[in-house]
C-alpha positions in Angstrom: 0.2 0.0 -0.1 2.8 2.1 0.7 4.6 1.2 -2.6 1.5 2.7 -4.1 1.4 5.7 -2.2 5.5 6.3 -3.2 4.8 5.4 -6.8 2.0 7.9 -7.1 3.6 10.4 -5.7 7.2 9.9 -7.3 6.1 12.5 -10.5 5.3 15.4 -8.4 8.5 14.3 -6.6 10.9 14.5 -9.5 9.0 17.9 -11.1 9.6 19.4 -7.6 13.2 18.5 -7.9 13.7 19.4 -11.7 12.3 23.0 -10.8 14.5 23.1 -7.3 17.7 22.4 -9.4 16.8 25.2 -11.8 18.6 28.3 -11.6 16.6 31.8 -12.4 18.7 33.9 -14.1 17.9 37.8 -14.3 19.6 39.8 -16.7 19.5 43.3 -18.8 20.0 43.6 -22.4 21.6 47.4 -23.3 23.1 48.4 -26.6 26.7 50.4 -26.1 25.5 53.7 -24.8 23.8 51.5 -22.1 20.6 52.0 -23.4 18.2 49.5 -22.9 16.5 47.4 -25.6 13.0 47.0 -25.4 11.7 43.5 -27.2 15.3 41.8 -27.3 14.8 38.3 -27.8 16.7 35.9 -25.3 17.2 32.0 -26.1 18.5 28.8 -24.5 20.6 27.1 -27.3 19.5 24.0 -27.8 16.3 24.2 -25.8 12.7 25.9 -26.4 12.9 28.1 -23.5 13.5 31.9 -23.7 12.5 35.4 -22.6 11.7 38.9 -24.0 13.3 41.9 -22.2 10.9 44.8 -20.9 10.6 48.3 -21.1 14.3 48.6 -19.1 15.8 45.8 -21.0 15.3 43.5 -18.2 14.3 39.9 -18.3 14.0 36.8 -16.3 14.8 33.4 -17.3 14.5 29.7 -15.9 18.1 27.7 -17.1 18.0 24.0 -16.8 20.8 22.6 -14.7 24.3 23.1 -15.9 25.9 25.3 -18.0 24.2 27.2 -20.7 24.6 29.6 -23.5 22.5 32.1 -24.1 21.3 33.5 -28.0 20.3 37.1 -27.8 19.4 39.0 -30.9 17.5 42.1 -31.7 16.9 44.3 -34.9 19.2 46.5 -35.9 22.0 44.9 -33.8 24.3 42.0 -34.1 23.3 38.5 -32.5 25.3 37.4 -29.5 26.1 34.3 -27.9 26.8 34.6 -24.1 27.9 31.9 -21.6 26.4 31.2 -18.4 27.7 29.3 -15.8 26.1 27.3 -13.1 24.9 29.4 -10.1 25.1 32.8 -12.0 22.2 34.7 -10.9 22.5 38.2 -13.0 23.8 39.3 -16.4 24.4 41.9 -18.1 24.6 41.6 -21.9 25.5 44.6 -24.4 25.0 44.5 -28.0 27.1 46.3 -30.7 24.9 48.0 -33.9 24.6 46.2 -36.7 25.5 46.7 -40.2 22.0 47.6 -40.9 22.3 50.6 -38.7 25.9 51.6 -40.4 24.6 51.4 -44.3 26.5 53.8 -46.4 25.8 55.0 -49.3 27.8 57.6 -51.8 26.4 61.0 -52.0 27.3 64.2 -54.1 31.2 64.6 -54.7 31.6 60.9 -53.7 31.1 61.6 -50.1 30.5 58.5 -48.1 27.8 59.0 -45.3 25.2 57.2 -43.8 21.8 56.6 -45.1 19.9 57.2 -42.0 21.6 60.8 -41.7 20.8 62.2 -44.9 17.8 64.8 -45.3 16.7 63.8 -48.6 16.0 60.8 -50.8 18.5 58.4 -52.2 18.4 55.2 -53.9 21.4 53.0 -54.2 21.7 50.2 -56.8 24.6 47.7 -56.4 26.6 46.1 -59.2 25.7 42.9 -58.5 22.1 43.9 -60.1 23.2 46.1 -63.3 24.5 42.9 -64.6 22.1 40.5 -63.3 20.0 40.9 -66.6 22.3 41.8 -69.3 21.8 44.8 -72.2 24.1 46.6 -74.2 22.7 50.0 -72.9 23.7 50.8 -69.1 20.9 53.4 -68.9 18.1 50.6 -69.6 19.4 48.5 -66.5 18.5 51.1 -64.0 14.3 50.3 -65.1 12.9 49.1 -62.2 15.7 49.2 -59.7 15.2 52.5 -57.9 11.9 54.4 -57.4 11.1 57.3 -59.3 13.4 56.5 -62.0 11.6 56.2 -65.1 13.7 54.6 -68.4 12.5 54.8 -72.2 14.0 52.7 -75.0 13.6 55.2 -77.9 14.0 51.7 -80.2 14.8 48.2 -79.8 18.1 48.3 -82.1 21.3 47.1 -80.7 23.1 49.7 -78.9 20.1 52.3 -79.2 19.7 55.6 -77.2 17.8 55.5 -73.8 16.2 58.4 -72.1 15.7 58.8 -68.2 14.4 60.9 -66.0 13.9 61.0 -62.3 10.7 62.0 -60.7 9.3 63.1 -63.9 9.6 65.9 -66.1 10.6 69.5 -65.0 10.7 71.3 -68.5 8.3 70.8 -71.5 11.0 72.0 -74.3 14.6 71.8 -72.5 16.8 68.7 -71.2 15.0 66.7 -68.6 17.7 64.0 -68.1 19.8 63.9 -64.8 23.3 64.7 -64.4 25.8 61.3 -65.3 29.3 61.5 -62.6 31.4 58.8 -62.6 34.1 58.6 -60.3 33.6 61.9 -59.2 33.5 63.4 -62.9 30.5 64.6 -64.5 30.2 63.0 -67.7 27.9 64.1 -71.3 25.2 61.7 -71.9 23.7 63.4 -74.9 21.8 61.8 -77.8 23.7 62.2 -81.1 21.0 61.6 -83.0 19.5 64.0 -85.0 15.3 64.6 -83.7 14.3 63.9 -87.8 16.3 60.8 -87.8 14.2 59.8 -84.5 10.7 60.3 -86.8 12.7 58.7 -90.0 12.1 61.7 -91.9 15.9 62.8 -92.4 18.4 61.8 -95.0 18.2 58.5 -96.7 16.3 55.4 -95.5 19.3 54.0 -94.1 20.7 57.0 -92.0 16.9 57.8 -90.8 16.7 54.5 -89.0 20.1 54.4 -87.5 20.4 55.3 -83.6 23.7 56.8 -82.6 22.9 56.1 -79.0 23.4 57.8 -76.0 27.5 58.7 -74.4 26.9 57.0 -71.0 26.4 53.6 -72.5 30.1 53.4 -73.2 30.3 52.3 -69.8 30.7 48.7 -69.3 28.5 47.6 -66.3 30.6 44.7 -65.3 33.5 47.7 -63.9 30.4 49.1 -61.8 30.6 48.6 -58.0 27.3 50.8 -57.0 24.9 53.3 -58.7 23.9 56.3 -56.7 20.4 57.8 -57.4 20.6 61.7 -55.7 16.8 62.9 -56.3 15.6 66.2 -56.0 17.8 69.4 -56.0 18.6 69.3 -52.1 20.5 66.0 -52.9 22.1 67.8 -56.4 22.6 71.1 -54.7 26.8 71.1 -55.1 26.4 69.8 -58.5 24.5 73.5 -59.5 22.4 73.9 -62.2 23.6 70.9 -64.0 22.1 68.9 -60.8 18.6 70.1 -61.7 17.4 67.0 -63.0 18.9 64.9 -60.1 22.3 62.9 -60.5 23.4 59.6 -61.2 26.5 58.6 -59.5 28.6 56.2 -60.6 31.4 54.3 -58.7 33.3 52.0 -60.4 35.6 49.2 -59.1 38.8 49.5 -57.6 41.6 46.9 -56.9 42.1 46.4 -53.4 45.1 45.4 -51.2 45.8 41.8 -51.0 48.8 40.5 -48.8 48.8 37.2 -51.0 49.2 36.7 -54.7 45.9 34.9 -56.0 44.8 33.7 -59.4 40.9 34.1 -60.5 39.1 32.9 -63.4 
């Protein structure tokens, strides 16, 4: 009879023993300026238990017996693994800002700035995106890759010209295309096709159907590292009246220093 009672109470005793052997850990999650991070996630590695920090960046977590590793993460900050030894009751975890908060873009005159610190609109396109879909004209590859940028190809012929505008038209008679700047040097993107050739009313039939293209298409897309689109007069103010329609900054790839020789194919 006593054995049956003991067996009936054994699960409750084991559960109580497990709870008694657990460690209640209290901690805080802050950034490098000692400011609390609200809503940070704290998980026990290899387990299903975890906690979320409150308004003061504090959390309480029941740890299993033995040494544990905590996985701490927060949006915009780099994740971190923290070792917690048996018997530890309190811990302070400091997270460093991640790459997402330090993202930089190339602005006017080739100056590198943090995107969040700018007071005007700017869009950046990576060089890999420019070569993902091949096109003979560099301008055509900007289509659909930056908000507010409109690209119109004048014909479907190989090497034909393309027209690009930023945030619509500003003049009904003048040039509405933005200024192209390659590695800090303003470039001419003029279209040398005569207006009569566009409508097929100039010279012979062969001449009237020929499109000489625009000058910026001579740049090899494989040489481009990034393309920054400066939108509006505030973004392009350093370029004066030439940047009234916006500026497209092109930064080309440059050789980097290597400590050892390497061969690529």
